[in-house]
GUPA-836186 format. One line per 8 residues: number of its first residue (from 1); their letters; for each residue x, y, z of C-alpha. Coordinates in steps of 0.5 Angstrom, whole numbers, plus 500, padded with zeros to 3 digits. Last residue first. Example, Ala and Ser with C-alpha at 12.3 -4.5 7.8 and 13.67 -1.06 7.14 Angstrom:
GUPA-836186
2	SA	527:498:514; 525:491:516 .
end
This chain:
GUPA-836186
260	VGLAEDFI	449:500:508; 452:506:505; 455:501:501; 462:504:502; 460:503:509; 457:496:509; 464:495:504; 469:498:511 .
252	RTFHEFAV	465:495:517; 467:487:515; 474:490:517; 471:493:523; 467:487:525; 473:482:524; 477:487:530; 482:491:527 .
244	TNDVNQCD	488:490:531; 491:484:527; 492:489:520; 488:493:516; 489:502:514; 484:503:509; 484:508:504; 484:514:501 .
236	LAKPSTNG	487:517:494; 489:525:495; 494:525:488; 488:523:483; 482:527:487; 476:524:490; 470:526:487; 468:519:486 .
228	DTFDWAPP	470:517:491; 476:514:495; 474:512:502; 475:514:509; 474:509:515; 474:510:522; 478:506:526; 476:505:532 .
220	QDFTWRRL	482:507:535; 485:512:527; 488:510:522; 491:514:517; 495:513:510; 495:518:504; 495:515:496; 499:520:490 .
212	SRYHPSLL	497:518:483; 500:519:477; 506:521:479; 512:526:479; 508:532:477; 503:530:483; 509:530:487; 510:538:489 .
204	DDILESRS	502:539:488; 502:533:494; 507:537:498; 503:543:498; 496:540:500; 501:537:506; 504:530:507; 506:524:513 .
196	GSPYAFHD	501:519:511; 506:514:515; 510:513:508; 506:518:504; 504:513:497; 506:512:489; 503:511:483; 506:511:476 .
188	PVFGLNDE	512:507:478; 519:509:474; 521:505:468; 525:500:466; 526:495:473; 532:497:475; 534:503:472; 528:506:472 .
180	FVANSPVV	527:505:480; 533:507:481; 531:514:476; 525:514:481; 529:514:487; 534:519:484; 528:523:484; 523:522:489 .
172	EALLGDEG	527:522:497; 531:528:494; 525:531:492; 524:532:499; 530:535:500; 530:540:495; 524:543:497; 525:545:502 .
164	REDYVQGL	530:541:509; 527:541:516; 520:543:515; 520:538:508; 523:532:511; 518:533:517; 513:532:512; 515:528:507 .
156	KPHTATHA	516:523:514; 522:518:511; 522:511:508; 529:511:505; 528:512:498; 520:514:497; 515:509:497; 513:508:489 .
148	GIEWGADL	509:503:486; 510:497:483; 503:493:479; 502:486:480; 500:481:474; 504:475:476; 511:478:473; 510:484:476 .
140	LERCHDWT	510:481:482; 516:477:479; 520:483:477; 519:485:484; 523:479:487; 528:481:481; 529:487:483; 530:484:491 .
132	LFPKYVFG	524:485:497; 527:486:503; 527:482:510; 527:485:516; 531:491:520; 527:495:524; 525:502:526; 518:503:529 .
124	ETTTHIGA	514:498:528; 508:502:526; 510:508:525; 516:506:521; 524:507:521; 527:502:516; 532:498:516; 537:495:510 .
116	PLGKSAAN	542:488:510; 546:487:505; 546:481:500; 547:486:494; 538:487:491; 537:486:499; 541:493:498; 537:496:492 .
108	TPSSIVYC	531:494:495; 533:497:502; 534:503:497; 528:503:493; 521:503:497; 516:498:496; 509:500:494; 507:493:492 .
100	IGTVGLDA	500:493:489; 495:486:488; 493:481:484; 488:476:484; 486:470:481; 484:466:488; 490:461:489; 495:468:486 .
92	LIPMVVTR	492:472:492; 495:465:496; 502:466:493; 503:472:493; 501:473:499; 506:470:503; 513:469:498; 513:475:496 .
84	ADLWGNDF	509:481:499; 513:477:506; 519:480:502; 517:487:505; 517:492:499; 514:499:504; 507:498:503; 502:491:500 .
76	HLAVAKEP	497:493:497; 489:492:495; 484:494:492; 477:492:491; 471:495:486; 463:493:487; 460:497:482; 465:494:478 .
68	LEENGSLW	469:500:474; 469:504:470; 474:507:465; 477:513:463; 474:519:467; 479:521:470; 478:517:477; 476:512:473 .
60	DVIQTTSV	483:511:470; 486:512:477; 482:507:480; 483:502:474; 492:505:475; 490:503:482; 488:495:480; 481:492:482 .
52	VQWGNDLV	480:486:486; 472:485:485; 467:484:491; 461:479:490; 461:478:498; 465:471:497; 472:476:494; 471:480:500 .
44	FDMQRRFE	470:475:505; 474:470:503; 480:476:502; 479:477:510; 478:470:512; 485:469:509; 488:475:512; 485:472:519 .
36	SVGIVGSA	488:466:517; 497:468:514; 498:473:520; 497:480:520; 502:485:522; 503:493:521; 501:493:529; 496:500:528 .
28	KKNTTTAT	495:503:535; 491:503:541; 488:496:541; 494:494:543; 498:487:543; 495:484:538; 498:476:536; 501:476:529 .
20	EPNDDPYV	508:478:533; 510:471:535; 510:468:527; 506:461:528; 500:465:523; 505:466:518; 506:472:517; 503:478:512 .
12	HHYVLIPV	506:485:513; 504:492:511; 498:491:509; 493:497:506; 486:496:504; 483:501:498; 476:501:498; 472:504:493 .
4	RQKM	466:509:494; 461:509:489; 456:516:489; 450:515:493 .
end
């Protein structure tokens, strides 16, 4: 069987006493998970012999330039919320693994200047919440994480293209990449679509700017899609995980990856 690589996507990881960690619906993603459940999931992954790899390693594997462990898994954290640094990074450091954080450049700029910023999300609606600063991003990089791109303002790019065409689409990408260059000294290799809104035409327009493009979907009950050896680097598949995903469905990711 072709190797399937789980790419686990998280948004917020909050302390268990945060009221947002309570499961309120099983009909849509919440974007939130509590620390205890997140640790339980990470323990399951590592105790069952899965090895955490970087997104760059996956893309190198897809390009035929690198072998992956037989049980490889990646950890993605979307949007650049502050809890990626304050909550997630210490947990993963204790476990000896790292992830990639897909950062939205405009709110990160605002947070770096001490200003509030809000974005619209599929999981939470329009929210004002603490974001990483560029200093936090550098701390993640120093800890071995990767930083990915996630647009300037987190719009649905399918809608942006329909309303404003190619120029509107690239306005979320080209200036954003310049901001990354100015603040971190590089343009991210990897990009994640906000809310999974994309098309093959948009893939083609964005692929010259990044080594990989990652999709995002959510169904309830979850139906898992996998990145495998035939996946294009501009169409990485993933599994969204939050407090609406029961542990039995989380473990099913790894059974299905192995063809069990």
